[in-house]
N, C-alpha and C positions, 0 to 999 in steps of 0.2 A: 842422465837419461831424461828424455823429454817427458812432459806430462802424460801420464798413462791414460789412454782412451778406452773406456769400457762401454759397450752397448749391451743392454739387456732387453730381450724381445720376448713378449708373450703375444705373438701375432694372432689375430682372429680374421676369419674370412669376411669379405665385404661383398654384398650383392645389392645392386641398384643404389649404391651409396649408403647402405645400412649395414652395420657390423652384425655378424651372426650372434656374437656374444657381446653384450653391452656393459660388462662389468669392468671396473677398474682393476688393473693387474696387480692385486695385492701381493702375489707371490714374488714377483721381481722387485716390488717396492720394499719388501722385507729384506731381500738380498742387498739391495742398494743401501738401505738404512744401516744394516749391520756392518757392511763394508766401510761405509763412510765414517762410522764411529769407532772402528777398530783397526783400520789400516792407516798407518802414519804417512805412507808415501802419498804425495799429492796425485790425485787422479780425477778425471772427468768422467762422470757416469751419466748415460742417457737411457731413458726408458721408451719402449715402443710397443704399441699394440695394433697399429694400422700399417699394412704393408707399404702403402705409398709414402708414409712418413719416413719409414726406414730407407726406402729407395732414394728419397730426396736427401736424407742425411749422408748417404754413401757417396753422393755426387760431390760433397764437400770434404768428407773425411772418411777414411777407412779405419775402423777401430783396431786397437791392438788385441783386444779380447772381445769375443762375441758369445754371449750366453743366451741360449734359447730354451724355452719351456717345452714340455712334452705331455700334452693332455690328449685325450681321445678326440677332442673336437678341433685340435690344431696341430697335431703331430706332423703330418705330411707338409703342411704349409710352412711350419717353422724349419723343418729339415730342408725344404726346398731352398729357402733363403740362406740358411747356414751353409749348404753345399755350394750354392752359387758364389757366395763370398769367399769360401775356402778355395774354390777352384781358381778364382781370379786373383786372390791375394793369399797365397799359401802361408805367408808369415802370420796371418791372423790366427790366434788361438781360439778354437771353437769348443764350446762347452755346452752340454745339454743336461737337463734335469727335469724331473716331474714323474708323476705316478704311472704314466702309460709305458711302463718298462717292466720286463719280467723279474721274477723273484728267484728263479732257479738259475744256477751258474751256467749250465749249458745253453739255456735260452738267452741269457745275458750276453754270452760270447757270440751267439748267432746274431743277435740284434746289432752289436757293435761292428761285426764284420760286414753286415748288410749296410749299415749306416756308416760307411768308412770315412766320411768327412768329419765325423765327431772325434775330436782329439781326446776329450775326457767326458765321462758321464758321472754326474753327481747323484749318488744313490740315496734315496730316502730324504730325511730332513736336510736342507741344504745350506743353511747359513754358515755353520762352522766349517764345513768341508769346502765350500766355495771360498771363504776367506783364506783358509790354509792354502788352497790351490793357487789363489792369486798371489799370496806372499811368496810361494815357491817359484812361481813364474817370474816375479820381479827379481828375486835373488839370482835366478838363472838367466836373466836378461832375455826372457821370453823364449828360451831354448827348449822347445817341447820335448825333444828326445832326452835332454839332460834331466828334465823334471821326471820323465817316465822311468828313469833308472832306479827310482826309489818308490816303494809302495806308499800310497796316500790314503789315509783313512777317509772313507766315504766316497772314494773315486774309483772308477773302473775304466779300463782302456785296453787297447790292443798294442802290444809292443813286439815287433818282429814276428808278427803272425800269431802271437800267443796272448791269451786273455789274462789280464792282471786284475786281481780282485782286491780292492781295499776295504771290502765289507760295507755295511750300512754306515752312514754318517752319524756322528754323535748328536743326540738331541740336545737342544738348548733348554736346560732345566730352569734356569733363571731367565725366563723369556722377556722380562722387561729390559734385559740387556740388548734386545732388538728394539731400537727406537721406533716410534711411530712414524711411518712414512707421511702420514697426514700432517702431523705436527712439525715435521721437518720441511713442509711445503713441497714435498716431492710430487704430490698428486694434484697440485693446483690447476695445472693445464687440463688434466683429465676431468676434474670437477667442472671446469668452465666449459668443456666440450660435451657436457651432459652424459658422461659415462656414469654408470650406476655405482655408488659407493659400496665397498665391501668392508665389513668390520669383523675382526676376529677377537673374541674375548678370552678364549682358551684354546689349547691344543691337546689332542689326544681323545681316545675313546675306550671306555672300559669293556666294551663288548667285542666278541670274536666272530662276528657274522662272516660266513665263508664267501659271500658274494661281493664284499665291500673292501676297498683299499684300507679303510680305517680299522678293519677287523684284524689286521696284522698285529701280533703281540708286541712288535716294536713300538706301537702307538698306545699301548695299554694304559699307561699312566697319564693323567691329565695335569697339565701345567697351565696356570692362569696368569693373564696380565692383571696388573693392579687396577682396582676399580677406578681410581682417580684418572688414570690414563684413558680408560675407555670413555668415561664421562667427558673428558676433555676432547677426545676425538669426535664424539657425537655433537658436541657444541660447535667445534671447528667446522665439521662437515655441514651442519645445518645452516650455517651462514653463507656457504659457498656453493652447495650442490645445485646444479641445474636439473638433474634427473629427479623425478618425483618418487623414485623407488629406492630400496636398500636391500642388500644381501647380508645376512649374518652367517659367517662362515663356520660357526661352531657345529660340531656333530651332534651335540646334545644340549641345546639351550634350556636353561632351567635346572640343570644338574647341580649348579653351585649356588650358594646363598646370595652371592653378589649379583646374580642375574635378576633378582627382584628389583634392585636399585637401577640396574641397566634398563629394565622394562619401564620403570617409572620415568627415567630420563628420556627415553624415546617418546613416551606419551606426552611429556612436557613439551618436547620439541614439536610434536604434531600439533598440539593445541596452540602454541605460541607462534610457530613459524610455518605450519602446514607441511612439514617434512618430518618423516617420510610418509607419503600417501599410502604406500603398501610395502610390506616386507616379506621376503622369502626366508623362512627360518625352519630348521629341523629341531623339534623339541625333544627333550630327554625321554627315555623309556623308563626311567626310575624317578623317585622323589616327586610323586604326583602332586602333593600339596604345594611344593616349591614351584613346579612348572606352572601350576594354575595361577599362583600369585604373580609369577614373573610376566605372564602375558595377559592377565585378566583386564588390565586397563587399556589394552591396545585395540580393543573392539575389532571391527571388520578389516583392519589393516593387516591382520595376521591370521594364519590358520593354526589351530592346535592339531599337530600331526600325530595321528594314531598309527604309528608305523608298524603294523602287524606283519606285513609281507606275506603271511599265510595264517589261516586259522587251523591248519592241519597239524596235529601234534607230531606226527611222524616226520613231516617236512621240517618243522621247527627244530626237532632234535638233530636232524642231519646237517642243517645249516648253522647250528649252534646259535640259534636265535633265542634270546630271552626277552619276553614281553611283559609289561604290566598286565595284570589280569583284566579281562574285559569289564568286569564289574567296577574296577578302579577307574578305568578309562571312562565308563559311562557316568560315574560320579563327577569327574572333571568336566565332561561335556555338558552335563546338566547345569553345573554352576556357571561355566563360561558362556553358555547360551543366554543366560540372563543378562550378560554384559555384551551381547552381540558378537562374541568371538566364535567364528565358524570352526568346524572340525573337518579334518581330512584323514582318511584311512588309506594307507598304501598297501597294495597287494601286487605280488609278482607272479606272472604266469611262466611256467617252465622250470620251476624249482624241483629238486629231487623229491620223489614220493607224492607229488601233487598230481591228482587226477582231475578229469573234467568235473566230476561230481563234487570233489572236495573244494575245487576252486569256486564253483557256483555256490556251494554251501557257505563259503567264506564271504562272498558278495552278499548273500542273503542275510547273514549274520550282521554285517555292517549296515545294511539298509534297515533291517528290523531295529537296529540300535539307534536309528535316526541320525547317523553320521551324515554330515552335509555333503561331503565330496568323497567318492570312492576313486582314488587315483590308481589306475591300472597300468602296469608295466610289463614288458617282455624281459625275461631274464638276460642280463648282460653278462658276458664272460670276460671280465676285465683281467688285464695282466696283473701279476703279483697278488692274486687272490687264490685261496685254496680251492674254490669251486672250479677255477680255470686251470690250475696247474698241479693240484694234488692228485696223484693217480687213484686215490681212494674213491674219487667221484666217477671214475670210469665205470664202476659197477652199475651206475644209474642210466647208462646208455644215452647220455646227453648228445643230441644231434646238433651240430654247430652249423650256423648259417651266417652270412655276412650281409650287411645293409649299409646304406649311406647314412652318416651322421646328419641329422636334420640341419639344413641351412649351411652346412660346413663344406662348401665347395666354391670354386672360382677359377678364373684364368688370370695368371700372373706372369708378366714378361712373356706372354704368348703360350704359356704352358698350363694345361688343365690340372688342377689339384682337387682331389676328392678325399675327404676323410671317411674311413670305414669303421664299423664296429662289429664285433662278433657277439652273436646272441645264441641262446639255447632255446630251441623251439619244440623239441620233442624229447621224450625220455621213455624208459620202459613202461611208464604208467600213463603217458600222454602221447597220442599219435599226432602227426603233423596236421591231419584233417581236423582233429579235435582242437588243435591250436588255432587254426584258421577260423573255425566255427566260434570259438570263444572270443577271438578278436572281434568278430561280428557283434557278439553280445556286449563287448566293451564299448562299441559305438553306441549301442542303446543306452548303456549306463552313463557314458560321458555326456551324451546329448540330452536325453530325456530326464536325467536325474541330476548330474553334477552341475549343469548350467543353471539349474533352478528356473529354467524358462517356463516350466509347467508347474511352478511351485504351488500355486493356489489349488490346482487340481490334486496335487499330492496331499496337501493339507486337508482337503475335503475328504479324500479317500481314507486317510488315516482317521478322520473324525467319525467315520461310519464303519471302522474296523475292516477295511479292505486291505489286503496285503499289497504293498507297493511292489515288492519283488514279484509276486504272482502277476500283477498287471504288466510289469515290464517284460516278463517272460512271454506273455501273450502278444505284446507288441513285437517282440523278437521273432516269435513263431509266425506271426502274420506277415511281417514286412518282407520276409524272405521270398514269399510268393506274390507280393504286391506288384501290380503292373503299372502303378502310378508313379509320380515323382518320388515319394518316399522310398519305394522299392528300388527305383533307379539309383538314387543317391546311396542307399545302403549297399547295393551290389557293386557300385564303384569303389566304395570303401573296402569291401571284402576283397575285391580283385587287387587293389593296391596293397592290402595287407599280405596277400599271397605272393604277389610278384615283386615285392620290395626285397625278398630274400634270395640270396645267391649262394651257390655251393662253395664258391671260392672268391677271394679278392680279385683274382685275375679275371674271372668271368664277369664280375661287376664292372671292373675297369674297361674291359674289352667292349662291353655293351655301351657304356657312356662315352667311349672314345669317339663315337659318331657325333658330329657337330649338332645335329638336330636334337638328339637325345640329351646331350649335355646342356643344351639350351633349356630343355624341360626341367633340368635340375636347377638352373639359374633362376627360372621364373616361378619355381615352387610347384610345378605340375607333378614332378617326381621328387623323391627324396625328402619329403616333408615329414614333420611329426603328424601322423595321420589323425590322431584323436584331436589335436589342437586345430588342425586344418578343417576337419569336418564339423567341429563345433561352430566355426564361423559360417560354413555352408548351411548348417542346420538353422542358425538364427536367420540367415538370409532367405530361408524357405520355411519359416516357422509355422505359417498358417496351415500348410498341408500336413506337417507332422502333428500339429495340435489336432487337426481334424481326425487324423488316424487314431491318436490316443483317446480322443473323446468318443469316437465310434466304438472302440473296443470296450471302454467303460460302459457305455450305454447298452451294448449288445451282450455283455457278459454278466454284469452285476445288477440284479433286480433291486437291490436296496439303494442304488444310486438314482437320484432324481435327474431325469434327462434335461429338464429346463435349467437346473443349476449347473450341470456339467457343461452344457452348451455355452452358457453365459461365462463360466469360468474360463473356457477356451478362448472366447472373444477377448476377455480381459487380459489373458496371458499374452496374446498376440499384440494387442494394443500397447501393452506395457513394455514388451521386450523385442518384438519382431522388427527386423530391418533396421537395427539401431545404427548400422554403418551407412544407411541411406539418408542423407540430410534432407532430401525432398519430403521425407515422412517424419519430420520432427514433431509435427502436431497431428494427433489422431483423435477423432470424436466418435462416440458410439453410445447406443441406448442399451440398458440392461433391465431385466425383469425383477431384479432384487438389488438391494443396496450392498453391493460387494465391498465398496470402499469402507463403509462402517464396520462390516464384518472383519475385514483385514486389519483395520486400525484397532479393533478389540481383541486381536490376537488370533483370529481365524480358528478358534477352538470351540466357541459357543455354538449352539444349534443354529445352523444357517437358515433354517426355516423361519426363524424369528425376524429375518431381515427382508421379507418379501415386500418390497416397496420400489416401484420402478424409478430409475434414475438415469440421468444423462451425464456421462463423464468425459472429461478432456484429458488427454495424455500428451505431455509436452516435455521435450528436452530443455533443460534450463540453459541459460547462456554459459554458465560455468561448465556444464556437461559438454556442450558443443566445443568449447575451448579445449577441454580434456581430450575429447576425441581427436581434434585436430593435432594436439600435441603428440598423441600416441601414433597416429597415422604418419606424422612427419618423422617420428623416431623409428618406426618399424616398416612402413610401407603400406600399400593398400591391396596387395594380393590376398587371396583367401588364406594362404599360409601365414602372411603377416598379421592378418586380423585374428587368426587363431592364437598367435603369440601374444597379441595385445590382451586377449582374454585371460592369459596366464599372469599378466603383469598387474592386473587390477581386478578387484572383485567385480564380476559382471553386473552385480546389483547396482554398482555405482553408475552404470550406463543406462539403467532402466529409466524410462520416461517417468516424470512426476505426474501423479494422478490427482485430479481435483474435480469437484462438481462443476459442471458447465453453468456459468452464470447466464442470466437473461440477456446481458449485453453481448456475450459471445454467441 
């Protein structure tokens, strides 16, 4: 038998030369590494994440086996290429795997009959099942029907019109038996091409959250990779990565004692090599002291995630969510803030038992707790989660809608491909109008609060005991009737939030089948992550939004000094406004009091002690200019792309540097 050729694809959409997802495909890297170390038959394995690279490879060689991933952001794209290859080369064995797959047998059968070009589906954890399947295919000389005559653990397929269920794949308990794809040099080309490294230090999650894939009991036990392996991976990546970012794929970083040493190693790498500049990490819901120690040295490169999802006790009970107490969270936040580690609280709109009032109360609790970022999401109804598939949740009257997965679309071989997601936008306790209204308030929180673009105003209001939530509610109530630019932008957001929802996937696809409408998807006018997109728009129009915020402070709160608030507004605009416009890299302005000294002293002492006029210069450093150019080259320059940039780096890193204007200047 000739040398076996195996292609593994985790394809991502590409728009204007920029991939929609920039992460290294760790999933197929693990499959390749496990196969290489356990399969004795000589085989050639190639990994792909860009469609054009796969197309080029197919011109020279057709694989014997094609394995494609199935995530919500690439499901249709991967199946498109899988089906094309299977149609042209029926002898190629096609295999699919990934979490965007049902958990109920009747739904699994329907999925496979609809996706008829998939020969085998690898269900749940894939390394052992995929290896076993490849061995059987080799022994059967790639005779698909012969292999299907016997049940295969972890594999599902259709045989003679009937669904054959091999059950979930066996988990790899000794996960160091999966070699590191990085240390095997499998990802060298991806690192060189500036894809973002993804590192996993453990697998599994002890929680049973009903909306999450990891909430499945199958994943309930945690298995960890050895510390030495993880430290070696970090060292290896740090000398080769072109991307400035990193993803940590753990569900609960900080849950294990070894995470403390991993955090220390990451900080050592940051100090010595400048990598990673920022990290996306989900921190644990338990072991608060350990979480704190694991991330405390990483400063503003990481956020401490207060993943509450809801503060409503009835909701938490129904979704089987267990949180650290708010008091414990606040203790961690207080300690981490001393080390410049920001905090994030995640809240989901549309969960069972959540009302408009309870959702607003949750946002207020998070703001009153001085959490830095309130990340607000719409409830996603993911396959193989109890919230989506368990009939128990029908009692909550969840209204399902469909929308485009942000940035996940493109035209390939002349065919339009659009990824869709199912979301819950209404329940027996939340109307669709309330959902849209709350999305409008999410815009206010995301822009006026999360971006910290008005941070000095917020600090001043806190110092004189004015409720930030109360002020933001007043902004929200005013902006809805505003006839100026802030009102126009707000209403554009609300309209997009309303009309991004479709009653069916067919209705969505029919609408975007029109070439002009599809082009709107490609250029980010439609189908964007709205909160991210409008953060960029907000910064590009910061002066008018600051004027609105200042106006409402001055007209509402008698204890606020108008001179101070006005100057703080000017300061915020000069520091953070129009940061993507390089013609405004340098801004100069006069102030009636010494804001800079007040800020440097912690912005907590009585601001009236600083009345001394000063002239300040705000300037982007050469390093910041290069950083902006790097991110714009990586993600593009549309409003949607700029919004994504703001999620990849702490926006404070892009704020202009402020100094006293010298006589020479």
